[in-house]
BAVO-233752 format. One record per residue: residue number from 1; x, y, z of N, C-alpha, C in turn. Coordinates in steps of 0.001 Angstrom, whole numbers. Layout:
BEGIN
<r NUM,<X,Y,Z>,<X,Y,Z>,<X,Y,Z>>
...
END
This chain:
BEGIN
<r 1,<-112466,-268926,-148887>,<-112680,-269339,-147236>,<-112322,-268277,-146508>>
<r 2,<-111531,-267066,-146969>,<-111361,-266002,-146104>,<-112101,-265096,-146078>>
<r 3,<-113320,-265372,-146981>,<-114328,-264031,-147183>,<-115480,-264596,-145941>>
<r 4,<-115832,-266186,-145731>,<-116482,-266590,-145038>,<-116146,-266427,-143485>>
<r 5,<-114587,-265941,-143383>,<-113754,-265894,-141663>,<-114125,-264416,-141322>>
<r 6,<-114430,-263617,-142507>,<-114469,-261809,-142054>,<-116089,-261800,-141984>>
<r 7,<-116799,-262709,-142501>,<-118590,-262960,-142585>,<-118544,-262927,-141008>>
<r 8,<-118343,-264243,-140761>,<-118501,-264564,-139330>,<-118094,-263967,-138172>>
<r 9,<-116918,-263211,-138325>,<-116350,-262380,-137476>,<-116933,-261106,-137564>>
<r 10,<-117679,-260103,-138556>,<-118419,-259220,-138456>,<-119815,-259477,-137934>>
<r 11,<-120057,-260830,-138113>,<-121735,-261194,-137569>,<-121367,-261293,-135757>>
<r 12,<-120533,-261799,-135718>,<-120212,-261992,-134027>,<-119836,-260810,-133274>>
<r 13,<-119182,-259706,-134607>,<-118942,-258259,-133455>,<-120656,-258000,-133379>>
<r 14,<-121080,-257779,-134234>,<-122545,-257588,-134436>,<-123307,-257713,-133137>>
<r 15,<-123340,-258952,-132959>,<-124132,-259404,-131867>,<-123489,-259069,-130796>>
<r 16,<-122479,-259105,-130117>,<-121866,-258446,-128948>,<-122070,-257279,-128932>>
<r 17,<-122186,-256245,-130256>,<-122749,-254767,-130256>,<-124228,-254701,-129742>>
<r 18,<-125548,-255430,-130375>,<-126699,-255984,-129776>,<-126635,-256546,-128295>>
<r 19,<-126356,-257123,-128066>,<-126136,-257400,-126701>,<-125651,-256498,-125816>>
<r 20,<-124664,-255839,-126365>,<-124278,-254703,-125681>,<-125384,-253278,-125064>>
<r 21,<-126349,-253233,-126458>,<-127209,-252097,-126453>,<-128192,-252542,-125663>>
<r 22,<-128565,-253865,-125350>,<-129859,-254302,-124743>,<-129486,-254474,-123299>>
<r 23,<-128296,-254669,-122743>,<-127816,-254217,-121940>,<-127941,-252868,-121040>>
<r 24,<-127274,-251838,-121828>,<-127710,-250825,-121592>,<-128886,-249953,-121760>>
<r 25,<-130060,-250738,-122246>,<-131686,-250217,-122347>,<-132106,-250682,-120954>>
<r 26,<-131646,-251840,-120848>,<-132170,-252167,-119504>,<-132039,-251566,-118078>>
<r 27,<-130251,-251384,-118053>,<-130155,-250411,-117173>,<-130741,-248821,-117063>>
<r 28,<-130303,-248494,-117774>,<-130711,-247006,-118035>,<-132383,-247196,-118039>>
<r 29,<-133331,-247604,-118610>,<-134522,-248027,-118349>,<-134761,-248286,-117172>>
<r 30,<-133745,-248640,-116143>,<-134519,-249012,-115126>,<-135088,-249932,-114406>>
<r 31,<-135123,-251454,-115797>,<-135849,-252094,-115766>,<-135028,-253586,-115383>>
<r 32,<-135919,-254357,-114515>,<-135688,-255719,-114086>,<-135729,-256921,-114562>>
<r 33,<-134917,-257831,-114941>,<-135180,-258814,-115405>,<-135129,-260126,-114317>>
<r 34,<-135757,-260697,-114147>,<-135535,-261611,-113180>,<-135984,-261615,-111443>>
<r 35,<-137069,-260655,-111603>,<-136839,-260575,-110239>,<-136858,-259281,-109748>>
<r 36,<-135084,-258972,-109329>,<-134410,-257457,-109091>,<-134088,-257914,-107705>>
<r 37,<-133539,-256560,-107026>,<-133207,-256369,-105645>,<-134057,-255696,-104631>>
<r 38,<-135049,-256120,-104910>,<-136235,-255108,-103964>,<-137634,-255995,-103374>>
<r 39,<-137974,-255268,-102972>,<-139205,-255771,-102508>,<-140416,-254290,-102327>>
<r 40,<-141504,-255008,-102489>,<-142771,-253945,-102696>,<-143334,-253557,-101472>>
<r 41,<-143596,-252193,-101037>,<-144669,-251816,-99956>,<-145574,-251113,-100557>>
<r 42,<-146871,-250802,-99711>,<-147472,-249680,-100329>,<-148392,-248952,-99163>>
<r 43,<-148590,-247656,-99359>,<-149356,-246637,-98427>,<-150693,-245984,-99162>>
<r 44,<-151481,-246173,-98412>,<-152627,-245366,-98611>,<-152594,-243754,-98333>>
<r 45,<-152778,-242761,-99318>,<-153318,-241028,-99073>,<-154618,-240402,-99393>>
<r 46,<-154596,-239543,-98768>,<-155903,-239244,-99277>,<-155850,-238452,-100354>>
<r 47,<-154734,-237774,-101236>,<-154585,-237287,-101522>,<-152989,-237461,-102287>>
<r 48,<-152715,-237508,-103630>,<-150973,-237808,-104378>,<-151568,-236772,-105438>>
<r 49,<-151873,-235537,-105122>,<-151933,-235155,-106519>,<-150352,-234557,-107448>>
<r 50,<-150043,-234488,-108016>,<-148438,-234287,-108785>,<-147690,-235569,-108542>>
<r 51,<-148211,-236385,-108142>,<-147177,-237856,-107865>,<-146950,-238573,-109175>>
<r 52,<-145885,-238853,-109347>,<-145926,-239640,-110341>,<-145456,-241390,-110143>>
<r 53,<-145819,-242281,-111043>,<-144861,-243561,-111382>,<-143096,-243082,-111742>>
<r 54,<-142430,-243732,-110826>,<-141016,-243929,-111023>,<-140391,-242613,-110279>>
<r 55,<-141341,-241908,-109266>,<-141345,-240682,-108419>,<-139857,-241410,-107095>>
<r 56,<-139139,-240683,-106823>,<-138237,-241272,-105777>,<-138986,-241554,-104352>>
<r 57,<-138582,-242374,-103718>,<-138628,-243134,-102997>,<-137006,-242668,-101690>>
<r 58,<-137823,-241726,-100566>,<-136210,-241498,-99940>,<-136480,-241657,-98586>>
<r 59,<-135211,-241799,-97805>,<-135152,-241751,-96379>,<-134222,-241308,-95775>>
<r 60,<-133872,-240294,-94965>,<-132925,-239366,-94733>,<-132006,-238858,-95879>>
<r 61,<-133070,-238362,-96911>,<-132217,-237769,-97703>,<-131973,-238637,-98921>>
<r 62,<-131622,-240209,-98742>,<-131539,-241006,-99748>,<-132202,-241849,-100417>>
<r 63,<-132368,-241676,-101563>,<-133118,-242212,-102295>,<-132694,-244147,-102024>>
<r 64,<-134005,-244653,-101662>,<-133992,-246002,-101245>,<-134757,-246898,-102371>>
<r 65,<-135765,-245955,-102905>,<-136429,-246859,-103887>,<-137349,-245677,-104593>>
<r 66,<-138044,-246604,-105332>,<-139383,-245311,-106425>,<-140958,-246023,-106260>>
<r 67,<-141400,-245595,-106580>,<-142794,-245432,-106383>,<-143124,-246209,-108265>>
<r 68,<-143857,-247593,-107569>,<-144178,-248449,-108935>,<-145414,-248280,-109782>>
<r 69,<-146726,-247855,-108644>,<-147860,-247929,-109143>,<-148576,-246688,-108712>>
<r 70,<-149374,-246250,-108687>,<-150325,-245419,-108411>,<-151920,-245763,-108850>>
<r 71,<-152705,-246069,-107793>,<-154208,-246508,-108224>,<-155080,-246028,-107192>>
<r 72,<-156250,-245983,-107097>,<-157410,-245758,-106524>,<-157954,-246638,-105652>>
<r 73,<-158107,-246889,-104497>,<-158763,-248092,-103750>,<-160080,-247706,-103789>>
<r 74,<-161157,-248901,-104307>,<-162715,-248508,-104526>,<-163035,-248661,-103302>>
<r 75,<-162765,-249089,-102340>,<-163202,-249409,-100919>,<-163383,-247940,-100145>>
<r 76,<-162206,-247596,-100018>,<-162271,-246000,-99558>,<-162099,-244873,-100379>>
<r 77,<-162044,-245162,-101438>,<-162002,-244384,-102263>,<-160389,-243465,-101805>>
<r 78,<-159352,-244107,-101553>,<-157776,-242979,-101185>,<-156773,-243911,-102181>>
<r 79,<-156088,-243094,-102705>,<-154876,-243299,-103335>,<-154662,-244573,-102673>>
<r 80,<-153690,-245379,-103635>,<-153398,-246287,-103491>,<-151923,-246441,-104135>>
<r 81,<-150702,-246004,-103277>,<-149102,-246216,-104018>,<-148266,-247423,-103507>>
<r 82,<-148091,-248049,-104492>,<-146901,-248640,-104288>,<-145422,-248865,-104715>>
<r 83,<-144531,-248896,-104060>,<-143455,-248870,-104007>,<-142383,-249743,-103823>>
<r 84,<-141502,-249721,-104580>,<-140045,-250724,-104762>,<-139152,-250128,-103357>>
<r 85,<-138733,-250985,-102927>,<-137708,-250550,-101739>,<-136543,-251211,-102158>>
<r 86,<-135351,-250921,-102149>,<-134294,-251775,-102118>,<-133891,-252561,-101263>>
<r 87,<-133573,-254098,-101714>,<-133471,-255650,-100279>,<-132234,-254870,-99198>>
<r 88,<-132452,-255047,-98178>,<-131315,-254415,-97157>,<-131468,-252609,-96555>>
<r 89,<-132151,-252673,-96691>,<-133226,-251296,-96039>,<-134282,-251515,-95316>>
<r 90,<-134281,-251577,-94227>,<-135558,-252087,-93251>,<-136018,-250660,-93220>>
<r 91,<-137341,-251107,-93015>,<-138348,-250225,-92954>,<-139581,-250299,-91818>>
<r 92,<-139152,-249794,-90917>,<-139790,-250256,-89293>,<-141379,-250478,-89387>>
<r 93,<-142316,-251124,-88884>,<-143758,-251205,-89559>,<-144555,-249978,-88780>>
<r 94,<-144058,-248710,-87767>,<-144630,-247693,-87474>,<-143659,-246650,-88294>>
<r 95,<-143297,-246840,-89199>,<-142527,-245584,-90249>,<-143734,-245153,-90500>>
<r 96,<-143278,-243916,-90958>,<-144720,-242620,-91819>,<-144137,-242609,-93210>>
<r 97,<-144800,-242360,-93648>,<-144770,-242241,-95293>,<-145884,-240833,-95944>>
<r 98,<-144970,-239559,-96395>,<-145285,-238755,-96606>,<-145184,-238015,-98342>>
<r 99,<-145816,-237508,-98877>,<-145519,-236346,-100210>,<-145059,-235591,-99652>>
<r 100,<-143546,-235435,-100576>,<-143518,-234052,-100386>,<-143096,-233559,-101962>>
<r 101,<-142027,-231824,-101652>,<-142141,-231678,-102701>,<-140188,-231069,-102754>>
<r 102,<-139677,-231466,-103554>,<-138329,-231140,-103890>,<-138605,-229413,-104306>>
<r 103,<-137855,-229128,-103886>,<-137807,-227715,-104168>,<-138737,-226844,-103822>>
<r 104,<-139244,-225834,-104134>,<-140153,-224473,-104368>,<-141582,-224833,-105367>>
<r 105,<-141553,-225727,-106437>,<-142199,-225890,-107459>,<-141919,-227171,-108658>>
<r 106,<-140752,-228193,-107626>,<-140391,-229148,-108054>,<-141683,-230288,-108219>>
<r 107,<-140322,-231430,-108559>,<-141419,-232861,-108552>,<-141796,-233020,-106729>>
<r 108,<-142462,-234128,-107035>,<-143317,-234793,-105781>,<-142436,-236350,-105731>>
<r 109,<-142312,-236297,-104458>,<-141547,-237684,-104180>,<-141722,-238166,-102729>>
<r 110,<-142217,-239637,-102495>,<-142153,-239942,-101102>,<-140916,-240192,-100222>>
<r 111,<-141371,-239936,-99240>,<-140351,-239737,-97895>,<-141280,-240439,-96782>>
<r 112,<-140061,-241475,-96476>,<-140371,-242342,-95139>,<-139418,-241948,-94556>>
<r 113,<-140484,-241196,-93051>,<-139470,-241193,-91781>,<-139621,-242750,-90943>>
<r 114,<-138239,-242855,-90557>,<-138130,-244112,-89991>,<-138275,-243794,-88556>>
<r 115,<-139330,-245419,-88388>,<-140111,-245437,-86933>,<-138845,-246398,-85966>>
<r 116,<-139391,-246645,-85007>,<-138467,-246958,-83600>,<-139019,-248590,-83409>>
<r 117,<-139583,-249045,-84273>,<-140578,-250760,-83912>,<-139065,-251484,-84082>>
<r 118,<-139281,-252501,-83453>,<-138043,-254062,-83986>,<-138497,-254503,-84835>>
<r 119,<-140046,-254240,-85073>,<-140940,-255291,-86533>,<-140746,-254191,-87755>>
<r 120,<-140106,-255118,-88720>,<-139683,-254266,-90215>,<-140977,-254978,-91106>>
<r 121,<-141814,-254465,-91929>,<-142034,-254703,-92828>,<-141454,-255702,-93751>>
<r 122,<-142216,-256202,-94468>,<-141911,-257456,-95576>,<-143063,-256878,-96816>>
<r 123,<-142157,-257746,-97604>,<-142802,-257583,-98980>,<-144432,-257461,-99392>>
<r 124,<-144842,-257194,-99570>,<-146128,-256609,-100212>,<-147287,-255700,-98503>>
<r 125,<-146125,-255622,-97314>,<-147314,-254988,-96492>,<-147261,-253535,-96586>>
<r 126,<-148060,-252885,-95870>,<-148652,-251321,-95844>,<-148144,-250406,-94442>>
<r 127,<-147433,-249635,-95350>,<-147560,-248732,-94189>,<-148017,-247794,-93628>>
<r 128,<-148595,-247706,-92252>,<-150409,-247961,-91784>,<-150095,-245817,-91705>>
<r 129,<-149055,-245178,-91325>,<-149107,-243832,-91201>,<-149071,-243316,-92125>>
<r 130,<-149575,-242138,-92763>,<-149322,-241434,-93594>,<-149612,-239708,-93887>>
<r 131,<-149200,-238900,-94468>,<-149185,-237557,-94712>,<-149341,-237554,-96174>>
<r 132,<-150470,-236842,-96553>,<-150754,-236007,-97954>,<-150066,-235180,-98601>>
<r 133,<-150521,-235050,-100035>,<-149674,-234112,-100823>,<-150451,-232551,-99936>>
<r 134,<-149550,-231670,-100255>,<-150252,-230255,-99878>,<-150638,-229869,-101100>>
<r 135,<-151614,-229543,-100852>,<-151915,-228370,-102443>,<-151921,-227423,-102471>>
<r 136,<-150574,-226796,-103338>,<-150106,-225288,-102709>,<-151234,-224706,-103678>>
<r 137,<-152369,-224733,-104329>,<-152953,-223761,-105434>,<-154144,-223667,-104066>>
<r 138,<-154517,-224778,-103325>,<-155637,-224439,-102452>,<-155269,-223578,-100987>>
<r 139,<-153546,-223823,-101102>,<-153339,-223120,-100124>,<-153215,-221279,-100359>>
<r 140,<-152523,-221396,-101363>,<-152714,-219700,-101808>,<-154060,-219393,-102137>>
<r 141,<-155048,-220178,-102495>,<-156796,-219586,-103177>,<-156873,-218952,-101490>>
<r 142,<-156764,-220105,-100705>,<-157008,-219775,-99112>,<-156943,-218206,-98574>>
<r 143,<-155593,-217987,-98769>,<-154624,-217137,-98513>,<-155192,-215654,-99055>>
<r 144,<-155520,-216110,-100275>,<-155878,-214763,-101193>,<-157343,-214425,-101068>>
<r 145,<-158204,-215580,-100955>,<-159462,-214897,-100879>,<-159699,-214714,-99425>>
<r 146,<-159115,-214309,-98353>,<-159899,-214105,-97162>,<-158835,-214534,-96308>>
<r 147,<-160334,-214942,-95289>,<-159358,-215522,-93705>,<-159517,-217399,-93719>>
<r 148,<-157955,-217735,-93691>,<-158404,-219050,-93640>,<-158957,-219754,-92548>>
<r 149,<-158932,-219082,-91705>,<-159743,-219915,-90369>,<-161158,-219577,-90902>>
<r 150,<-161643,-218416,-91374>,<-163076,-218646,-91415>,<-163441,-219358,-93047>>
<r 151,<-162731,-219908,-93583>,<-162392,-220837,-95004>,<-162557,-222369,-94110>>
<r 152,<-162086,-222823,-93055>,<-161913,-223641,-92588>,<-162939,-223972,-91764>>
<r 153,<-163681,-222713,-90792>,<-164741,-222859,-90109>,<-165847,-223377,-91071>>
<r 154,<-165815,-222351,-92173>,<-167303,-222864,-93245>,<-167217,-224105,-93274>>
<r 155,<-166014,-224776,-93873>,<-166226,-226449,-94756>,<-166118,-227263,-93534>>
<r 156,<-165351,-227177,-92231>,<-165627,-227889,-91263>,<-167438,-228288,-90647>>
<r 157,<-168020,-226809,-90900>,<-169737,-226689,-90370>,<-170467,-227534,-91710>>
<r 158,<-170138,-227177,-93230>,<-170606,-228235,-94153>,<-170415,-229163,-93754>>
<r 159,<-169081,-229884,-93140>,<-168938,-231484,-93330>,<-169825,-232019,-92789>>
<r 160,<-169797,-231014,-91072>,<-170753,-231611,-90030>,<-172329,-231925,-90465>>
<r 161,<-172563,-231442,-91376>,<-174246,-231222,-91991>,<-174227,-232416,-93106>>
<r 162,<-173686,-233124,-93536>,<-173548,-234058,-93853>,<-173724,-235122,-93198>>
END
């Protein structure tokens, strides 16, 4: 009888330990069960080079969400970035999303500049105003191999010929 009560106690202790480990894994992995406390917005960019899933979304220097998914829109061949924003943080319809770099050569993140509109975006809405990532290699290449204005003029003439 005493042996059975010890085994039951150990079994309960192991189950409680496994439940704690599962809870920690979900919290540290930032996974959500049963919906979560956020809503989704998306924005289209010409280029998102260096941006990764899970990157920070911030407003006024405060993290308000993270990048959920990055895909290519087959209609206009633009990068479509889906973001999860914490509920209770309103994003105006005239807000602007831009891709920035933290530090000189740090990670890319999405910065949202608040707009002044009274109309707030809802789950699934799109941020219309965007600014793509600056490709540092391209900028350095332009400066290293000649006059930037010459390169820009040549590329605009080439585009006009198409």
